[in-house]
C-alpha positions as CSV (number, residue, x, y, z in Angstrom):
1,M,12.4,-19.6,-23.4
2,K,14.5,-18.8,-26.5
3,K,14.7,-15.2,-25.4
4,I,16.0,-16.3,-21.9
5,L,18.7,-18.5,-23.4
6,T,19.8,-15.8,-25.9
7,S,20.0,-13.3,-23.1
8,M,22.1,-15.7,-21.0
9,A,24.5,-16.3,-24.0
10,R,24.9,-12.6,-24.4
11,G,25.6,-12.2,-20.7
12,C,28.3,-14.8,-20.9
13,A,29.9,-13.1,-24.0
14,K,30.0,-9.8,-22.1
15,G,31.8,-11.3,-19.1
16,K,28.7,-11.6,-16.9
17,F,29.3,-15.3,-16.5
18,A,28.4,-15.6,-12.9
19,A,25.0,-14.0,-13.3
20,S,24.2,-16.0,-16.4
21,L,25.2,-19.2,-14.7
22,G,22.9,-18.5,-11.8
23,V,20.0,-17.9,-14.1
24,W,20.9,-21.1,-16.0
25,I,21.0,-23.2,-12.8
26,F,17.7,-21.7,-11.7
27,F,16.0,-22.6,-15.0
28,T,17.6,-26.0,-15.1
29,F,16.2,-26.7,-11.6
30,L,12.8,-25.3,-12.5
31,L,12.4,-27.4,-15.7
32,D,13.7,-30.5,-14.0
33,A,11.6,-30.2,-10.8
34,T,8.9,-32.5,-12.0
35,G,8.8,-34.4,-8.7
36,T,8.6,-38.1,-7.8
37,T,6.1,-40.4,-6.2
38,V,7.4,-43.3,-4.2
39,R,5.1,-46.2,-3.4
40,I,6.0,-48.2,-0.3
41,P,3.8,-51.3,0.4
42,V,3.3,-51.9,4.1
43,T,2.6,-55.6,4.9
44,P,2.2,-57.4,8.2
45,A,5.9,-58.2,8.1
46,S,6.9,-54.6,7.3
47,L,5.0,-52.5,9.8
48,N,8.2,-51.0,11.2
49,Q,9.5,-48.6,8.5
50,D,12.6,-46.5,8.6
51,R,11.1,-43.3,10.1
52,L,7.7,-44.6,11.3
53,V,5.8,-47.5,12.7
54,F,2.4,-48.7,11.7
55,S,-0.1,-50.6,13.7
56,V,-3.2,-52.2,12.1
57,K,-6.1,-53.8,13.9
58,S,-9.2,-55.1,12.4
59,S,-12.4,-56.8,13.7
60,V,-15.6,-58.0,12.2
61,I,-18.7,-56.1,13.4
62,E,-22.3,-56.0,12.2
63,E,-21.7,-53.2,9.7
64,G,-18.6,-54.8,8.1
65,T,-15.0,-54.9,9.1
66,A,-13.7,-52.2,11.5
67,F,-10.1,-51.0,11.1
68,Q,-7.9,-49.0,13.5
69,I,-4.6,-47.9,12.0
70,S,-1.9,-46.0,13.9
71,I,1.0,-44.1,12.3
72,A,3.8,-43.2,14.8
73,M,6.9,-41.3,13.9
74,K,10.1,-42.5,15.4
75,D,11.7,-39.0,15.4
76,G,10.0,-35.7,15.0
77,P,6.4,-34.8,14.3
78,V,4.0,-36.0,11.6
79,L,4.2,-33.1,9.2
80,P,0.8,-31.2,9.0
81,D,0.6,-31.5,5.2
82,S,0.6,-35.3,5.4
83,N,-2.7,-37.0,4.7
84,V,-4.5,-40.4,4.9
85,G,-7.4,-42.0,3.0
86,L,-8.9,-45.0,1.4
87,Y,-8.0,-45.7,-2.2
88,I,-8.3,-48.3,-4.8
89,S,-4.8,-48.7,-6.2
90,S,-3.7,-50.3,-9.4
91,L,-0.2,-50.9,-10.6
92,T,0.6,-51.8,-14.2
93,E,3.9,-52.0,-16.0
94,N,4.0,-48.3,-16.6
95,L,1.4,-46.7,-14.4
96,Y,0.5,-46.4,-10.7
97,S,-3.0,-45.0,-10.2
98,L,-5.2,-44.2,-7.2
99,K,-8.9,-43.7,-7.0
100,K,-10.3,-42.3,-3.8
101,V,-13.1,-44.3,-2.1
102,E,-15.6,-41.6,-1.2
103,S,-18.2,-44.0,0.3
104,V,-16.3,-44.7,3.5
105,Q,-15.7,-42.0,6.2
106,V,-12.2,-42.1,7.8
107,T,-12.0,-40.5,11.2
108,V,-8.5,-39.3,12.0
109,S,-7.2,-38.1,15.4
110,K,-3.9,-36.2,15.1
111,E,-1.3,-35.9,17.8
112,E,2.2,-34.4,17.2
113,K,4.0,-37.8,16.7
114,R,1.0,-40.1,16.1
115,W,-2.0,-40.2,13.9
116,K,-4.9,-42.7,14.4
117,A,-7.4,-43.5,11.8
118,E,-10.7,-45.5,12.2
119,F,-13.2,-46.6,9.6
120,V,-15.6,-49.4,8.7
121,I,-15.5,-51.2,5.4
122,P,-18.8,-52.8,4.3
123,G,-18.5,-56.5,3.4
124,N,-18.6,-56.3,-0.4
125,L,-16.1,-53.4,-0.7
126,L,-13.4,-55.6,0.9
127,D,-13.6,-57.8,-2.3
128,T,-12.3,-54.9,-4.4
129,P,-8.8,-55.6,-5.7
130,G,-6.4,-52.9,-4.6
131,L,-8.5,-51.5,-1.7
132,S,-5.8,-49.8,0.4
133,F,-5.3,-47.3,3.2
134,I,-2.7,-44.8,2.3
135,F,-0.6,-42.5,4.4
136,A,1.0,-39.9,2.2
137,E,3.8,-37.4,3.1
138,Y,5.4,-34.8,1.0
139,G,9.1,-34.4,0.7
140,H,10.6,-31.5,2.6
141,A,14.0,-29.7,2.7
142,T,15.4,-27.2,5.1
143,V,16.3,-23.9,3.4
144,D,17.7,-21.1,5.5
145,G,16.4,-22.9,8.7
146,K,12.9,-23.3,7.4
147,T,11.1,-26.4,6.3
148,V,10.0,-26.1,2.6
149,P,7.9,-28.6,0.7
150,M,9.5,-30.3,-2.3
151,P,7.8,-31.8,-5.4
152,S,7.9,-35.3,-4.2
153,L,5.4,-37.6,-2.4
154,T,5.8,-40.9,-0.5
155,H,2.8,-43.2,-0.3
156,Y,2.8,-45.9,2.4
157,E,0.2,-48.3,1.1
158,I,-1.6,-50.8,3.3
159,N,-3.6,-53.4,1.4
160,L,-6.5,-54.0,3.8
161,R,-7.1,-57.6,2.7
162,E,-3.7,-58.5,4.2
163,F,-4.9,-57.4,7.6
164,L,-8.3,-59.1,7.8
165,P,-9.1,-60.8,11.1
166,H,-8.7,-64.6,11.2
167,S,-11.9,-66.5,11.4
């Protein structure tokens, strides 16, 4: 890094300011592109989000509680690098963490503007604090007419206990 900065300084001194500035901007962007993660809780009162709409249905069956979750985009398709899954989330003062729940199979049907997920949660697992269904989508930008992934991620987090059927 020291060699790069020294070379850029020499370029500026020799009148090659524009080239050196371009390299400087590139490295500033590269070093600053750490990315962000945004967590958006989805509750029964906030199913209608800015760009998408969630639908959550649950019912008690013999094996546990069955969930059907629909994610519908208002404009445009669901981007193919989006994903869904079951996680145990925890949020402390300084840290947001996710642990994937491997014991439950989530079946997803994907259409251009709507994804549907179905799964069954066994009884005891519903008592786990932070048990959530998460729809995650990566940030994108349009560069030269092409969609390019960016180093950011948005998690739409549905706490399943908030959507249990009423007894």
